[in-house]
C-alpha positions in Angstrom: 242.8 33.6 -25.7 241.2 35.1 -22.5 240.6 32.8 -19.7 237.3 32.7 -17.8 237.2 32.7 -14.1 235.6 29.4 -13.0 231.9 29.7 -12.3 231.8 33.5 -12.6 231.6 34.4 -16.3 234.3 37.0 -15.9 236.9 37.2 -18.7 240.5 37.4 -17.7 243.5 38.4 -19.9 245.5 35.5 -21.4 248.7 34.3 -19.6 250.8 35.4 -22.6 249.5 39.0 -22.3 251.3 41.6 -20.2 250.8 41.1 -16.5 247.7 42.9 -15.2 248.0 46.0 -13.1 247.8 45.7 -9.3 244.2 46.9 -9.4 243.2 44.4 -12.1 244.9 41.6 -10.2 243.0 41.7 -7.0 239.8 43.4 -8.1 239.0 40.3 -10.2 238.8 38.1 -7.1 235.2 37.7 -5.8 234.0 36.8 -2.3 234.4 33.0 -2.9 238.0 33.4 -4.1 238.8 35.5 -1.0 237.0 33.0 1.2 239.1 30.1 -0.3 242.3 32.0 0.3 241.3 32.8 3.9 240.4 29.2 4.6 243.5 27.7 3.0 245.7 30.1 4.9 244.2 28.7 8.1 244.3 25.1 7.1 245.7 24.0 3.8 244.9 20.3 4.6 241.2 20.8 4.2 239.6 18.4 1.8 237.8 20.0 -1.1 234.5 18.9 0.4 235.3 20.6 3.7 236.5 23.7 1.9 233.4 23.9 -0.3 231.1 23.5 2.8 233.0 26.3 4.6 232.7 28.8 1.8 229.2 27.9 0.6 229.9 26.3 -2.8 229.5 22.8 -4.1 232.7 20.8 -4.4 233.2 20.9 -8.2 233.1 24.8 -8.5 235.2 25.0 -5.4 237.8 22.7 -6.9 237.8 24.6 -10.1 238.4 27.9 -8.2 241.3 26.4 -6.2 242.9 25.2 -9.4 242.4 28.6 -11.0 243.9 30.4 -8.0 246.9 28.0 -8.2 247.3 28.5 -12.0 247.1 32.3 -11.7 249.8 32.3 -9.0 247.6 33.5 -6.1 248.4 30.2 -4.3 252.1 29.6 -4.7 252.3 26.3 -2.7 251.4 24.4 0.4 253.7 23.9 3.4 253.8 22.4 6.8 254.3 24.9 9.7 257.0 23.5 12.0 257.5 24.5 15.6 261.0 25.8 15.6 261.5 25.3 19.3 260.6 21.6 19.1 263.3 21.0 16.5 265.9 22.9 18.6 266.0 26.3 16.9 265.8 28.5 20.0 267.3 31.7 18.5 265.7 34.0 16.0 267.9 36.8 15.0 267.2 39.9 13.0 270.3 40.9 11.1 270.8 44.2 9.2 273.6 43.7 6.7 275.4 46.8 5.4 276.8 46.3 2.0 278.2 48.4 -0.9 275.3 49.5 -3.0 277.2 51.0 -5.9 278.4 47.7 -7.4 275.7 45.7 -9.0 277.9 42.6 -9.6 279.0 42.5 -5.9 275.4 43.0 -4.8 274.2 40.2 -7.0 276.9 37.9 -5.6 275.8 38.8 -2.1 272.2 38.1 -2.9 273.1 34.7 -4.4 275.2 33.8 -1.3 272.3 34.8 1.1 269.8 32.7 -0.9 272.1 29.6 -0.5 272.1 29.9 3.4 269.5 27.6 5.0 269.8 29.5 8.3 268.4 32.6 6.6 264.6 32.2 6.5 263.9 35.6 5.0 265.8 38.4 3.4 264.5 41.8 2.3 266.1 44.9 0.8 265.4 47.7 3.2 265.2 51.5 3.1 267.2 53.6 5.6 270.3 52.3 7.2 271.6 49.0 5.9 271.0 47.1 2.6 269.3 43.9 3.7 267.3 42.7 6.7 267.6 39.0 7.4 265.8 36.7 9.7 268.1 33.9 10.8 267.5 30.8 12.9 270.1 29.1 15.1 270.0 26.5 17.9 271.5 28.9 20.5 273.5 32.1 20.9 276.8 30.4 20.7 275.8 28.7 17.4 274.6 32.0 16.0 277.8 33.8 17.0 279.9 31.1 15.4 277.8 31.1 12.2 277.9 34.9 11.9 281.7 35.0 12.2 282.3 32.0 10.0 279.6 32.6 7.4 278.0 36.1 7.3 281.2 38.1 7.7 282.8 36.1 4.9 280.0 36.8 2.4 281.1 39.0 -0.6 280.5 42.8 -0.2 279.5 42.7 3.5 280.7 45.9 5.4 279.0 45.4 8.7 276.3 43.5 10.6 273.9 44.7 13.3 272.0 41.9 15.1 268.9 42.0 17.3 267.5 38.9 19.0 263.9 37.9 19.5 263.2 37.8 23.3 259.7 36.3 22.7 257.1 36.0 20.0 254.0 38.2 20.3 252.6 37.1 16.9 253.9 34.8 14.2 251.8 34.3 11.2 252.3 33.6 7.5 248.7 34.4 6.8 248.3 37.5 4.7 245.6 40.1 5.5 242.7 39.8 3.0 240.2 42.5 4.1 241.3 44.8 1.3 240.0 42.3 -1.2 236.5 42.3 0.0 234.4 45.0 -1.8 233.2 47.8 0.4 235.9 47.4 3.0 238.9 49.8 3.3 
């Protein structure tokens, strides 16, 4: 059965149906949905009343919209942002991992091993030179070096590593750009 967007009257496909196309996914969001996403990205600890006041809705429809955004997977979770320096993680390394790409089983084993490493805070398949780009946290350069030798080089299917270190953060944000979701903007 199609689901209705809270307080909008728009009909959505049922969750059991095939996933909507990219265009259908974000075109269905209205200005209130986008405003909710923007506000929660800035401060996920807002009370429903505060959020409703900021976006110009009453609390009940605002709460329904937040629940709908969660159920539809637009909001995946809520987290605390921790200052890495205050907890002793002074090194941020960007590590390009070169691996054999022609062996699906070995690549899967490498992916699984990378997922299990808490020091790796993000991992992406990349185009060009290399197979993966990792962001790795360590307390200091010596700790990173020891970890790379004892852990990264011993992962299955790793041919080579190329590491660059952050010398200073210009911008660090987990907030996603939302301007493309607002009608009339490009």
